[in-house]
N, C-alpha and C positions, 0 to 999 in steps of 0.2 A: 800735855806731856810733862810740863814742869810740875803741875799740881799733883799728878799721879805718879810722878817719877818713872815714866815709861818711854819707850821708843815711839816713833811716829807710827810704825806698823801696829804696835799694841794699842795706841790711842785710837787709830782708825777702826780697829776691831771692836774696841769698847763702845765707840760711837754707833757702829753698825748694830751691835747687840742691843744697846739701849733703845735705838730707833725701832728695832723689831719688837721689843717688849712693849713699847708705847703703842705701836700699831695694833698689836694683839689685844691689849687692854682697851683701847679705843673701840675697836671693832666689836668686841664682846659686849661692852656696856652701852654702846650707842646703836648697834645694829647697822651701822654704816661703815663703808670701806674707807680706811685711812687714806688721805691724800687725794681722793676724788673731788674735783672742783665743784661738782653738782651738789656736794654736801655742805658747801659753805655759802654764806650770804653774799660774800664779795671776794673775788680773787683779783689780784693786781700783778701785772708784770713789772717788777721792780727795775727792769732795764730802762724804763721810761725816765727814771731819775726820781730823787726824793721829792722835789717840788711838785712834779706832775702827780706823783702818787698821793701826796698830801692834799692837793687840790681835788683829786678824784674822790677821796674819802670825805672831805668837807662838803663837796657837792652832793654826795649820796646822803649824808647826814641832814643837810639843809633840805633836800628834796623830801626826805622822810618826815621832817617836822612840818613842812608845808602841806603834805598830804594829810597829816593828822589834824592840822588846824582846819582844813576844809571839811573834814568828816563830821 
């Protein structure tokens, strides 16, 4: 709001418009629907907290490296 010198209502409208444009761009160029979890390699519920999320990511990365070393 401060950056664009606008009201909260105007800022929320700008965010919504920007998100919609990003989704349209993404869908067109990837052929996948924006926001669908099956289109991502990993999704994490951040409600678990930062430390738990970091540990999940590190475990996934380490597992990936271990699998590549075995191949």
